[in-house]
C-alpha positions in Angstrom: 55.4 -64.8 -3.0 53.6 -65.5 -6.2 50.4 -66.1 -4.4 50.8 -62.9 -2.4 51.4 -60.8 -5.6 48.3 -62.4 -7.2 46.2 -61.3 -4.2 47.4 -57.7 -4.4 46.6 -57.6 -8.1 43.1 -58.9 -7.5 42.5 -56.4 -4.7 43.6 -53.5 -7.0 41.1 -54.6 -9.7 38.3 -54.7 -7.2 38.8 -51.0 -6.2 36.3 -48.5 -7.7 37.5 -46.6 -10.7 35.5 -43.4 -9.9 37.0 -40.9 -7.5 35.3 -40.5 -4.1 32.8 -37.6 -4.0 34.8 -35.8 -1.3 37.9 -35.8 -3.6 36.1 -34.8 -6.7 34.9 -31.5 -5.1 31.2 -32.5 -4.8 29.8 -33.2 -1.4 27.4 -36.1 -0.8 24.9 -33.7 0.6 24.9 -31.6 -2.5 24.5 -34.7 -4.6 21.5 -35.7 -2.6 19.9 -32.3 -2.8 19.8 -32.3 -6.6 16.8 -34.6 -6.4 14.9 -32.1 -4.3 12.8 -29.2 -5.7 14.7 -26.0 -5.9 13.7 -23.2 -3.5 12.6 -20.2 -5.4 14.2 -16.9 -4.3 12.0 -14.3 -2.6 11.4 -11.3 -4.8 11.0 -8.0 -3.1 9.7 -4.9 -4.8 12.2 -2.0 -4.9 9.2 0.4 -4.4 6.9 -0.9 -1.7 3.3 0.4 -1.9 1.6 0.1 1.5 -1.5 1.9 0.1 -2.1 -0.7 -2.6 -4.7 -2.6 -0.6 -6.7 0.5 0.2 -9.7 1.9 -1.5 -9.6 4.0 -4.6 -8.4 7.7 -4.1 -10.9 10.2 -2.7 -11.7 13.0 -5.0 -12.8 16.4 -3.7 -13.3 19.4 -6.0 -11.2 17.7 -8.7 -8.3 17.2 -6.4 -6.7 13.8 -6.0 -5.7 11.8 -2.9 -2.3 10.2 -3.7 0.6 8.8 -1.7 3.5 11.1 -0.6 6.8 10.3 1.0 7.1 12.5 4.0 10.3 13.7 5.5 12.5 12.8 7.3 11.0 9.4 8.3 10.4 8.4 4.7 7.0 7.0 5.5 4.2 6.9 2.9 1.1 8.8 3.7 -2.0 9.7 1.7 -2.7 13.4 1.0 -5.2 15.5 -0.9 -4.1 18.6 -2.8 -6.2 21.5 -1.9 -4.8 24.2 -4.3 -1.6 25.7 -5.6 -0.7 29.0 -3.9 -0.8 31.9 -6.3 2.3 34.0 -6.4 4.4 31.6 -4.2 4.0 28.5 -6.3 3.7 26.2 -3.2 1.4 23.2 -3.4 -1.1 23.1 -0.4 -2.1 19.6 0.8 -4.0 18.0 3.7 -2.8 14.6 4.9 -5.1 11.8 5.8 -5.1 10.7 9.4 -3.5 14.0 10.5 -3.7 15.5 14.0 -5.5 18.5 15.4 -5.7 21.5 15.1 -7.0 21.7 11.5 -4.1 22.7 9.2 -2.6 22.4 5.8 0.9 21.7 4.5 2.3 24.1 1.9 5.3 22.7 0.2 7.6 24.4 -2.3 9.6 21.7 -4.1 12.1 24.0 -5.8 12.9 26.1 -2.7 12.7 23.1 -0.4 10.5 24.5 2.4 7.3 23.2 4.1 5.1 25.4 6.2 2.1 24.3 8.3 -0.8 26.8 8.5 -3.6 26.3 10.9 -7.3 27.3 10.5 -10.5 27.0 12.4 -14.1 26.2 11.9 -15.1 29.1 14.2 -13.4 32.1 12.7 -11.5 33.1 9.5 -8.1 33.3 11.0 -5.1 31.5 9.5 -1.9 31.2 11.6 1.6 29.9 11.0 2.3 26.8 12.9 5.8 25.7 11.8 8.4 26.0 9.1 10.8 23.2 8.1 13.6 23.3 7.6 14.4 26.6 9.4 17.4 27.1 7.2 15.2 27.3 4.1 12.4 29.5 5.4 10.4 31.3 2.7 10.7 35.0 2.4 8.0 37.1 4.1 6.2 38.1 0.9 5.8 34.4 -0.1 4.7 33.4 3.3 2.1 36.2 3.4 0.8 35.0 0.0 0.3 31.5 1.3 -1.5 32.7 4.4 -3.8 34.9 2.3 -4.5 32.1 -0.1 -5.5 29.8 2.8 -7.9 32.4 4.2 -9.4 32.8 0.7 -9.8 29.1 0.3 -11.1 28.4 3.8 -14.4 26.7 2.7 -12.4 24.3 0.6 -9.9 23.7 3.4 -12.7 23.0 5.9 -14.5 20.7 3.5 -11.5 18.5 2.7 -10.4 18.4 6.3 -13.8 17.3 7.4 -14.1 14.7 4.7 -10.7 13.2 5.5 -10.6 13.6 9.3 -14.3 13.6 10.2 -13.6 16.1 13.1 -13.6 19.9 13.6 -11.1 19.6 16.5 -13.5 21.7 18.6 -14.5 19.1 21.2 -13.5 20.1 24.8 -12.6 23.6 23.6 -13.9 26.7 25.3 -15.7 29.5 23.4 -17.5 32.8 24.3 -20.2 34.5 22.3 -19.1 37.9 21.1 -22.5 38.4 19.3 -25.3 36.2 18.2 -23.8 33.7 15.8 -20.3 34.8 16.5 -18.1 32.7 18.8 -14.5 33.1 19.7 -12.0 30.6 21.2 -11.1 31.6 24.8 -9.5 30.2 27.9 -11.6 28.2 30.3 -11.5 30.8 33.1 -12.9 33.5 30.8 -16.3 34.9 31.9 -19.3 33.4 30.2 -17.1 30.8 28.6 -18.8 27.5 27.6 -17.2 24.2 26.8 -18.0 22.4 23.5 -18.9 18.7 23.7 -19.2 18.1 20.0 -19.3 20.0 16.7 -20.5 18.7 13.3 -19.7 20.5 10.0 -21.9 20.3 6.9 -19.8 21.0 3.8 -22.6 21.5 1.4 -24.3 24.3 3.4 -21.1 25.4 5.3 -23.0 25.3 8.6 -21.5 24.3 11.9 -23.7 22.7 14.6 -22.3 22.9 18.1 -23.4 21.0 21.2 -22.2 22.3 24.6 -21.5 20.4 27.8 -24.5 21.9 29.4 -26.8 20.3 26.7 -27.5 23.5 24.8 -26.9 23.7 21.1 -26.2 26.4 18.5 -25.7 26.6 14.8 -23.4 28.9 12.9 -24.1 30.0 9.4 -21.7 29.8 6.4 -18.3 30.7 7.7 -16.2 33.2 5.8 
Protein backbone atom coordinates (compact mmCIF):
# COMPACT_ATOMS: atom_id res chain seq x y z
CA UNK A 1 0.00 0.00 0.00
CA UNK A 2 2.88 2.29 0.74
CA UNK A 3 4.11 2.08 -2.82
CA UNK A 4 0.59 2.87 -4.06
CA UNK A 5 0.30 5.95 -1.83
CA UNK A 6 3.70 7.22 -3.03
CA UNK A 7 2.55 6.88 -6.66
CA UNK A 8 -0.61 8.94 -5.98
CA UNK A 9 1.41 11.69 -4.29
CA UNK A 10 3.87 11.83 -7.18
CA UNK A 11 0.97 12.04 -9.68
CA UNK A 12 -0.61 14.96 -7.79
CA UNK A 13 2.69 16.87 -7.77
CA UNK A 14 2.98 16.45 -11.56
CA UNK A 15 -0.45 18.10 -12.22
CA UNK A 16 -0.38 21.75 -13.51
CA UNK A 17 -0.97 24.36 -10.85
CA UNK A 18 -2.73 26.79 -13.26
CA UNK A 19 -6.42 26.37 -13.95
CA UNK A 20 -7.42 25.31 -17.44
CA UNK A 21 -8.40 28.18 -19.73
CA UNK A 22 -11.92 26.84 -20.10
CA UNK A 23 -12.38 26.96 -16.32
CA UNK A 24 -10.82 30.39 -15.84
CA UNK A 25 -13.39 32.02 -18.14
CA UNK A 26 -10.97 32.74 -21.03
CA UNK A 27 -11.30 30.70 -24.19
CA UNK A 28 -8.30 29.41 -26.06
CA UNK A 29 -9.46 31.21 -29.20
CA UNK A 30 -9.60 34.54 -27.39
CA UNK A 31 -6.12 33.89 -25.98
CA UNK A 32 -4.81 33.21 -29.46
CA UNK A 33 -6.45 36.28 -30.98
CA UNK A 34 -4.62 38.65 -28.60
CA UNK A 35 -1.53 38.30 -30.75
CA UNK A 36 -3.40 39.42 -33.90
CA UNK A 37 -3.81 43.10 -34.87
CA UNK A 38 -7.04 44.60 -33.67
CA UNK A 39 -9.71 45.35 -36.25
CA UNK A 40 -10.51 49.03 -36.31
CA UNK A 41 -14.25 49.86 -36.14
CA UNK A 42 -15.80 51.47 -39.20
CA UNK A 43 -16.76 55.09 -38.54
CA UNK A 44 -19.81 56.40 -40.34
CA UNK A 45 -20.65 60.05 -40.60
CA UNK A 46 -23.92 61.06 -39.01
CA UNK A 47 -24.48 63.52 -41.87
CA UNK A 48 -23.60 61.94 -45.24
CA UNK A 49 -22.74 64.42 -47.97
CA UNK A 50 -23.24 62.84 -51.40
CA UNK A 51 -22.36 66.16 -53.04
CA UNK A 52 -18.88 66.39 -51.49
CA UNK A 53 -17.15 64.93 -54.55
CA UNK A 54 -18.85 67.32 -56.95
CA UNK A 55 -17.53 70.56 -58.27
CA UNK A 56 -17.77 73.87 -56.51
CA UNK A 57 -21.25 75.47 -56.37
CA UNK A 58 -22.53 77.31 -59.41
CA UNK A 59 -23.14 81.01 -58.90
CA UNK A 60 -25.65 82.93 -60.96
CA UNK A 61 -26.61 86.52 -60.20
CA UNK A 62 -25.11 86.21 -56.75
CA UNK A 63 -27.28 83.21 -55.90
CA UNK A 64 -25.69 80.04 -54.58
CA UNK A 65 -26.11 76.42 -55.50
CA UNK A 66 -26.33 74.42 -52.28
CA UNK A 67 -27.68 71.04 -51.12
CA UNK A 68 -31.23 70.70 -49.87
CA UNK A 69 -33.02 67.78 -48.23
CA UNK A 70 -36.19 67.24 -50.23
CA UNK A 71 -39.41 65.86 -48.83
CA UNK A 72 -40.65 63.25 -48.21
CA UNK A 73 -37.90 60.97 -49.56
CA UNK A 74 -35.15 62.76 -47.62
CA UNK A 75 -32.80 62.79 -50.61
CA UNK A 76 -30.17 65.46 -51.03
CA UNK A 77 -30.37 67.54 -54.19
CA UNK A 78 -28.59 70.65 -55.34
CA UNK A 79 -30.62 73.78 -55.91
CA UNK A 80 -30.09 77.42 -56.81
CA UNK A 81 -31.96 80.21 -55.10
CA UNK A 82 -33.53 82.50 -57.67
CA UNK A 83 -35.06 85.13 -55.39
CA UNK A 84 -37.20 85.64 -52.28
CA UNK A 85 -40.83 86.46 -53.07
CA UNK A 86 -41.78 89.94 -51.93
CA UNK A 87 -44.85 90.05 -49.74
CA UNK A 88 -45.16 86.28 -49.25
CA UNK A 89 -41.67 85.58 -47.87
CA UNK A 90 -41.29 82.35 -49.84
CA UNK A 91 -37.84 81.39 -51.13
CA UNK A 92 -37.90 80.50 -54.84
CA UNK A 93 -35.43 77.84 -56.07
CA UNK A 94 -34.60 75.78 -59.13
CA UNK A 95 -33.33 72.25 -58.55
CA UNK A 96 -30.48 70.78 -60.54
CA UNK A 97 -31.36 67.82 -62.79
CA UNK A 98 -35.05 68.67 -62.59
CA UNK A 99 -37.67 67.60 -65.11
CA UNK A 100 -39.68 69.46 -67.73
CA UNK A 101 -41.58 71.72 -68.03
CA UNK A 102 -39.49 74.66 -66.78
CA UNK A 103 -40.59 75.50 -63.25
CA UNK A 104 -39.51 76.88 -59.89
CA UNK A 105 -40.16 75.71 -56.34
CA UNK A 106 -41.43 78.34 -53.91
CA UNK A 107 -41.08 77.21 -50.29
CA UNK A 108 -42.29 78.96 -47.16
CA UNK A 109 -40.45 77.38 -44.19
CA UNK A 110 -42.60 79.00 -41.48
CA UNK A 111 -45.97 78.08 -43.02
CA UNK A 112 -44.75 74.74 -44.36
CA UNK A 113 -45.98 74.87 -47.98
CA UNK A 114 -44.23 74.32 -51.29
CA UNK A 115 -45.69 75.35 -54.63
CA UNK A 116 -44.38 74.59 -58.12
CA UNK A 117 -44.86 77.32 -60.69
CA UNK A 118 -44.25 76.66 -64.36
CA UNK A 119 -43.00 79.13 -66.95
CA UNK A 120 -42.07 79.07 -70.63
CA UNK A 121 -39.42 80.38 -72.99
CA UNK A 122 -42.15 81.19 -75.52
CA UNK A 123 -44.49 83.49 -73.59
CA UNK A 124 -44.67 85.33 -70.28
CA UNK A 125 -47.26 83.10 -68.64
CA UNK A 126 -46.70 81.64 -65.17
CA UNK A 127 -49.00 78.84 -64.05
CA UNK A 128 -49.52 76.92 -60.83
CA UNK A 129 -48.46 73.27 -61.17
CA UNK A 130 -48.86 71.86 -57.66
CA UNK A 131 -49.19 72.64 -53.96
CA UNK A 132 -47.82 70.42 -51.20
CA UNK A 133 -49.07 69.55 -48.73
CA UNK A 134 -52.65 70.33 -49.66
CA UNK A 135 -53.55 70.80 -45.99
CA UNK A 136 -51.17 73.77 -45.76
CA UNK A 137 -52.02 75.54 -48.99
CA UNK A 138 -51.08 79.24 -49.03
CA UNK A 139 -53.77 81.87 -49.01
CA UNK A 140 -54.84 83.27 -52.36
CA UNK A 141 -53.11 86.69 -51.86
CA UNK A 142 -49.78 85.01 -51.04
CA UNK A 143 -50.11 82.69 -54.03
CA UNK A 144 -50.88 85.60 -56.36
CA UNK A 145 -47.80 87.45 -55.08
CA UNK A 146 -45.57 84.46 -55.84
CA UNK A 147 -47.04 84.10 -59.35
CA UNK A 148 -46.55 87.81 -60.00
CA UNK A 149 -42.96 87.70 -58.72
CA UNK A 150 -42.13 84.77 -61.01
CA UNK A 151 -43.51 86.67 -64.00
CA UNK A 152 -41.48 89.74 -63.03
CA UNK A 153 -38.32 87.62 -62.68
CA UNK A 154 -38.80 85.57 -65.85
CA UNK A 155 -35.42 86.51 -67.40
CA UNK A 156 -33.65 85.34 -64.26
CA UNK A 157 -35.74 82.16 -64.04
CA UNK A 158 -35.01 81.33 -67.68
CA UNK A 159 -31.30 82.02 -67.32
CA UNK A 160 -30.86 79.83 -64.23
CA UNK A 161 -33.02 77.05 -65.71
CA UNK A 162 -30.99 77.08 -68.93
CA UNK A 163 -27.65 77.14 -67.07
CA UNK A 164 -28.62 74.22 -64.82
CA UNK A 165 -30.73 72.06 -67.17
CA UNK A 166 -29.37 73.04 -70.62
CA UNK A 167 -32.81 72.66 -72.17
CA UNK A 168 -35.81 74.85 -72.95
CA UNK A 169 -38.16 71.82 -72.88
CA UNK A 170 -39.52 72.91 -76.29
CA UNK A 171 -38.34 69.93 -78.35
CA UNK A 172 -41.24 68.08 -80.03
CA UNK A 173 -43.71 70.78 -78.95
CA UNK A 174 -46.15 72.32 -81.44
CA UNK A 175 -46.44 76.07 -81.93
CA UNK A 176 -48.33 78.45 -84.19
CA UNK A 177 -47.37 81.96 -85.24
CA UNK A 178 -49.83 84.56 -83.97
CA UNK A 179 -47.73 87.35 -85.50
CA UNK A 180 -44.15 87.77 -86.70
CA UNK A 181 -41.93 86.96 -83.74
CA UNK A 182 -44.88 85.81 -81.63
CA UNK A 183 -45.44 82.08 -81.13
CA UNK A 184 -47.95 80.23 -79.00
CA UNK A 185 -48.05 76.62 -77.82
CA UNK A 186 -50.89 74.73 -79.54
CA UNK A 187 -52.12 71.19 -80.09
CA UNK A 188 -50.69 69.17 -82.96
CA UNK A 189 -53.95 69.22 -84.95
CA UNK A 190 -54.17 73.04 -84.91
CA UNK A 191 -54.09 74.67 -88.34
CA UNK A 192 -50.65 75.96 -89.38
CA UNK A 193 -49.04 74.30 -86.35
CA UNK A 194 -45.35 73.44 -86.65
CA UNK A 195 -43.31 71.04 -84.55
CA UNK A 196 -40.12 72.21 -82.87
CA UNK A 197 -37.03 70.04 -83.31
CA UNK A 198 -34.70 72.03 -81.08
CA UNK A 199 -34.55 75.36 -79.26
CA UNK A 200 -31.47 77.12 -77.88
CA UNK A 201 -31.57 80.01 -75.42
CA UNK A 202 -28.94 82.75 -75.13
CA UNK A 203 -29.12 84.22 -71.60
CA UNK A 204 -26.93 87.25 -72.27
CA UNK A 205 -29.11 88.51 -75.14
CA UNK A 206 -32.33 86.77 -74.01
CA UNK A 207 -32.85 85.48 -77.54
CA UNK A 208 -34.40 82.12 -78.43
CA UNK A 209 -33.37 80.31 -81.61
CA UNK A 210 -35.84 77.63 -82.79
CA UNK A 211 -35.32 74.94 -85.42
CA UNK A 212 -38.44 73.23 -86.76
CA UNK A 213 -38.87 69.69 -88.02
CA UNK A 214 -39.22 70.92 -91.60
CA UNK A 215 -35.74 72.48 -91.39
CA UNK A 216 -36.86 76.09 -91.06
CA UNK A 217 -35.50 78.26 -88.27
CA UNK A 218 -36.67 81.37 -86.48
CA UNK A 219 -35.33 83.58 -83.74
CA UNK A 220 -37.33 85.37 -81.08
CA UNK A 221 -36.15 88.60 -79.49
CA UNK A 222 -35.83 89.28 -75.76
CA UNK A 223 -38.73 87.66 -74.01
CA UNK A 224 -40.73 89.69 -71.49
